[in-house]
DOMARPA-913882 format. One record per residue: x, y, z of N, C-alpha, C in turn; residue in three letters. Coordinates in steps of 0.2 Angstrom, whole numbers, plus 5000, padded with zeros to 4 digits. Layout:
REM DOMARPA-913882
XYZXYZXYZALA
...
REM end
This chain:
REM DOMARPA-913882
500449945000500050005000500450065000UNK
500350114995500750174995500550225001UNK
501050255004500950305009500550365006UNK
500150395010499750455008500250515006UNK
500150545001500550604999500450655005UNK
501050685006501050735012501150805009UNK
500850855012500950925010501550955013UNK
501950985009502551015012502451085013UNK
502151125008501951195009501351215004UNK
501051265006500451295002500351365004UNK
500351404999500151475001499851514995UNK
499651574996499351614991499951664989UNK
500151664982500651714980500251764976UNK
500551824977500251884974500751924971UNK
500651954966501152004962500752054959UNK
501152114957500852164953500852164946UNK
500352164942500352164935500252234932UNK
500652254928500652314925500152324919UNK
499652364920499152374915499352424909UNK
498952424904499152464898499152534899UNK
498752554904498652624906499152654911UNK
499652604913500152624917500052604924UNK
499452584926499252564933499452494934UNK
499252474940499452404942498852364945UNK
498852304944498252254947498652204950UNK
498352184956498652134960498352064958UNK
498752014956498551954954498751904959UNK
498251844960498351794965498351724962UNK
498851684965498851614962499051574968UNK
498951514968499151464974499751424972UNK
500251424977500851394976500851334981UNK
501051274979501051224984501651174982UNK
501851134987502351084986502151024990UNK
502150964987501950904991502450844989UNK
502450794993502850734992502450674991UNK
502650624987502250564986502750514984UNK
502450444985502850394983502450344978UNK
502850324973502550274968503050214967UNK
502850154969503250094968503950104972UNK
503950134978504550144982504950194980UNK
504750234975505150294973504850364975UNK
505150404978504950464981504950524975UNK
504450564975504350614970504150684974UNK
504250734971504050804974503650834968UNK
503050854969502650894964502450964967UNK
502251004962502051074964501551094959UNK
501251054955500751074951500051074955UNK
499751134955499051134959498451114954UNK
498451144948497851134944498051134937UNK
497551124932497751114925498051174922UNK
497751234923497951294921498451324927UNK
498951294928499351304934499651374934UNK
499851404929500051474928499551524928UNK
498951514928498451564927498251594934UNK
498351654934498251694940497651734939UNK
497351764944496651794944496751854948UNK
496351914947496351964951495851954957UNK
495451904956494951884961495351844967UNK
495451874972495851844978495451784981UNK
494751794981494351744984494451674981UNK
494551664974494651604971495351564974UNK
495851604975496451574977496451554984UNK
496151604988496051584995495551524997UNK
495051524993494651464993494951394992UNK
495351394987495751334985496251324990UNK
496551374993497051364998496751335005UNK
496151355006495751335012495551255011UNK
495451245005495251175003495851125004UNK
496451145002497051105003497151095010UNK
497151155014497351145021496851105025UNK
496251115023495651075027495750995025UNK
495950975019496050905017496650885021UNK
497150915021497750895024497650885032UNK
497250935035497150925042496750875044UNK
496150865040495650805041495950735040UNK
496250735034496450665032497250655033UNK
497550695036498250695038498650675031UNK
498450715026498850705019498350735014UNK
498550735008498150755002498050704997UNK
497650704993497550664987497750694981UNK
498250664977498450694971498350644965UNK
498450664959498350624953499050614950UNK
499250554948499950544945499850514938UNK
500250534933500250514927500550444927UNK
500250394925500550324925501050314920UNK
501150354915501650354910502250384912UNK
502150434917502750474919502550494926UNK
502850454931502750464938502950534941UNK
503350564937503550634940503050684938UNK
502550664934502050714932501450704936UNK
501250754940500650744945500350814946UNK
499750804949499250864949498850854955UNK
498650914959498250904965497550914962UNK
497350964959496650974957496550964949UNK
496250914947496250904940495550924937UNK
495150954941494450974938494551024933UNK
494151024928494151084923493651134925UNK
493951194926493451254928492951264922UNK
492351294925491851314920492051354914UNK
492451404916492751454911493151414906UNK
493551364908494051334904493651284899UNK
493051254902492651214898492251254892UNK
492051314894491651354889492151374884UNK
492751394886493251424881493451364876UNK
493551304878493751254874493151234869UNK
492551234872491951214868491851264862UNK
491951334864491851384859492451374854UNK
493051364856493651354852493451294847UNK
493151244849493051184844492451214839UNK
491951244842491451274838491651314832UNK
492151354834492451404829492651364823UNK
493051314824493351274818492751234815UNK
492251204818491751174815491351214811UNK
491151274813490751324809491151344803UNK
491751354804492151384798492151324793UNK
492251264795492251204790491551204787UNK
491051204791490351194788490251254783UNK
490451314785490351374780490751364774UNK
491351344774491751334768491351274764UNK
491151224767490851164763490151194760UNK
489751234764489151254761489251304755UNK
489751344756489851394751490151364744UNK
490551314745490851284739490451234736UNK
489951204740489451154737489051184731UNK
489051144726488651164720487951144721UNK
487451194720486751174721486551144714UNK
486151094715485851054710485251104707UNK
485351124701484851164698484251124695UNK
483651144697483051104695482851114688UNK
482651064684482551074677481751094677UNK
481651144673480951164673480551114669UNK
479851114670479351074666479251114660UNK
479051074655478751104649479251144645UNK
479851124644480351164640480151164633UNK
480151224630480051234623480651244619UNK
480751194615481451204611481451264607UNK
480951294605480951364601481151414606UNK
481051404613481251464617481751434622UNK
482351444620482951414624482951434631UNK
482751494632482751524639482351484644UNK
481851444642481451404646481751344649UNK
482451334647482751274649483151294656UNK
483151354658483451384664482851404669UNK
482851374675482351394680482351464681UNK
482951504681482851574683482551614677UNK
482551584671482251624666481551594663UNK
481351544666480751504663480151544664UNK
480051594668479451624670479551704669UNK
479051744667479151814667479151844674UNK
478951804679478951824686479551804690UNK
479951854692480551844696480551854703UNK
480751814707480651824714481351834718UNK
481251874723481851894727482151834730UNK
482851834730483251784733483551804740UNK
483251854743483451884749483551834755UNK
483151784754483151734760483851704761UNK
484251704755484951684756485351734760UNK
485151794760485551844764485351834771UNK
484751814773484551804780485051744782UNK
485051694779485551634781486251654782UNK
486551694777487251714778487251764784UNK
486751804785486851854790486851824797UNK
486451774798486451734804487051694805UNK
487251664800487851624800488451664803UNK
488551724800489151774802489051794809UNK
488351814811488251834817488351784823UNK
488151724822488351664826489051654827UNK
489451654821490151634820490551694824UNK
490351754823490651814827490551804834UNK
489951784836489751784843490151724847UNK
490251674843490651614846491451634846UNK
491651664841492351684840492551744845UNK
492251794845492351854850492151834857UNK
491651794858491451774865491951734868UNK
492351694864492851654867493451694870UNK
493651744867494151794869493851834875UNK
493251854874492951894880492851854886UNK
492651794886492651754892493351744895UNK
493851734891494551724893494851784896UNK
494651844894494951904897494551924903UNK
493951914903493451944908493751924915UNK
493851974920493951964926494751954928UNK
495151954922495851944924496152014927UNK
496052064924496152134928495752184924UNK
495652244927495252294924495252304917UNK
495852314914495952334907495752274903UNK
495952214905495652154901494952144901UNK
494652164907493852164907493552214902UNK
493852274902493652324897493652294890UNK
494252264888494352234882493852174880UNK
493652144886493252084885492552114883UNK
492352164886491652194884491652224877UNK
492252254875492352284869492252234863UNK
492552174865492552114860491752104858UNK
491352114862490652094861490252144857UNK
490552204855490252254851490152224844UNK
490652194841490552174834490052114833UNK
490052064837489452014837488752044838UNK
488752094843488052124844487852154838UNK
488252194835488052234829487852184823UNK
488152124823488052074818487352044819UNK
487252034826486552004828485952054826UNK
486052114828485552164826485452174819UNK
486052164815485952174808485552114805UNK
485752054808485351994805484651994807UNK
484452024813483752024815483452074810UNK
483752134808483452174803483352144797UNK
483852114794483752074787483252024788UNK
483151984793482651934794481951974794UNK
481852024798481252064798481052084791UNK
481552114788481352134781481152084776UNK
481452024777481251964773480551944775UNK
480351944782479751924784479151974781UNK
479352034781478852084779478752084771UNK
479352094768479252094760479252034757UNK
479451974760479451914757479851914750UNK
479551874745479951864739479951924734UNK
479451974735479352034731479452024724UNK
478851994721478951974714479052034709UNK
479452024704479652074699479352034692UNK
478852074689478552044683478752084677UNK
478952044672479152064666478552064661UNK
478452124658477852134654478052114646UNK
478752124645479052104639479552044641UNK
479251984639479651924641479751884635UNK
480451864633480951894637481251964635UNK
481651994639481952054636482352044631UNK
482452084626482852074620483252134618UNK
483852114615484352164613484052194607UNK
484052254607483652294602482952304603UNK
482752284609482052284611481952314618UNK
481452294621481252324628481352274633UNK
481552304639481552264645481052304650UNK
480452284651479952324654479552274659UNK
479352314664478952274669478852314675UNK
478652284681478552314687478752274693UNK
478852304698478952274705478452304710UNK
478252254714477752274719478052264726UNK
478052314730478252314737477652304741UNK
477552254744476952234748476852284754UNK
476252294756476152344762475752404759UNK
475252424763474852484761475252544760UNK
475652554764476052624764476852604762UNK
476952544760477652524759477852544752UNK
478452554751478752564745478652634742UNK
478252674745478052744742478652784742UNK
478852814737479452854737479852854730UNK
480452874730480852874724481352814724UNK
481452794718481952734717482352744711UNK
482852714711483352714705483352634703UNK
483352624696483452554693483952564688UNK
484352504688484952504684484852434680UNK
484952444673484952384669485752374667UNK
485952314668486652304666486652244661UNK
486952254656487052204651487752174652UNK
487852114654488452084656488752034651UNK
489352034649489651984644489951934649UNK
489851874648490151814651490551774646UNK
491151754648491551714644492051674648UNK
492351624645492851584648493451574644UNK
494051574647494651564644495051504647UNK
495451464643495751414646496551414644UNK
496951404649497651404648497951334651UNK
498051294647498251224649497651184652UNK
497751164658497151134662496751184666UNK
496951244666496651304670496151334666UNK
495551334669494951364666494751424670UNK
494651484667494451544671493851574668UNK
493351604672492751634670492851714671UNK
492651744666492651814666491951844664UNK
491951914667491351944665491452024665UNK
491052054660491252124659490552164657UNK
490352214661489752254659489952294653UNK
489552274647489652314641489152364640UNK
488552364644488052424643487752424650UNK
487552494651487152504657486752564656UNK
486152564659485652614659485352624666UNK
485252684668484952704674484252744673UNK
483852734678483152764677482952784684UNK
482752844685482452874691481652854691UNK
481452814696480752794696480352814702UNK
479752824702479352844707478752784708UNK
478752764715478252714716477552744717UNK
477052704714476352724714476052684719UNK
475552714723475152674728474652624724UNK
474652564727474152514724473852474729UNK
473352434727473052384732473452344736UNK
473952314732474452264735475052294738UNK
475152364737475752394739476052444734UNK
476652464735476952514731477152484724UNK
476952514718477052484712477552524709UNK
478152494706478652524703478752504696UNK
478652544691478652524684479352544681UNK
479552504677480252524674480152504666UNK
480552544662480452534655481152554652UNK
481552494650482152504647482152494639UNK
482552524636482652514629483452484628UNK
483552424625484152394624484452414617UNK
484952444616485252454609485352394605UNK
485252404599485352344594486052324593UNK
486552374594487252354592487552304597UNK
487152284602487352234607487252154604UNK
486952154598486752084596487352044594UNK
487952064593488452024592488952004598UNK
488752024603489052004609488851944612UNK
489251894613489051824615488751824622UNK
488251784623487951774630487851844634UNK
487351874632487251944636486651934641UNK
486751944647486151944652486052004655UNK
485352024655485152084658484952074665UNK
485252124670485052114677484752184679UNK
484252174683483952244685484052244693UNK
484252294695484252304702483952374704UNK
483552374710483252434712483552454719UNK
483452514720483752544727483152584730UNK
REM end
């Protein structure tokens, strides 16, 4: 039977830590030495806890741990320590993980998990649904985005991305905030400042989500379908709500040329705006909401440019 480890000494050590503002903060940590035997060999240890070098400005934590050590030694005539079976010189008195340490390590793992999931989600190619009733004489009907004169907003994707970055920032900055909080006054101030960025991103995500819930898909209807080079791109946009959307708007028509180049095994995509037109618009009140009409004329001299796509954006 191994003899019970004996306590040699235990005390609370304090020192002055210099702050960034030139002031000082008193930091506290427990120092102890104990002796133990394993298989007839004597060893001396001094590791108190897992984060042994971590000091705190809260003196009560250090003195509570010291009182625990002294009470155990007095009642049991010795203390209980934990020894590494692979290295008997490696020992520790308190192997419990503090709540702060557990939270930090959990958040640390979540950061890498979310970063990986974000990269996988962004790089994954979405399977495009093939429209029904494709007309061979109307090649644009082969793409789901162009198969109907009614175009819906894809702002729901913005809601997903906004909440992803808000949660990611909360975990990332929250990890540093918890680690710094309570270490000393300056560190505590920085821990609070770290929360400003995630708080702003959360408020931004809530605003984008509320806009999506209110406006929903906001249908844009083309009255000239499809829009043609040398013809018209004409239609309307309805902003739902009795008093919504009333005011001035600007609409932009961009004709973009897309092409690909290949150098050996490397294939690159390129795009260039070869024509743009802007209009100032005024929304008119309607039964379903504010109605915004637009009417663009596309020049004929664009008909020799390969693969031209017209994109309308409103503000």
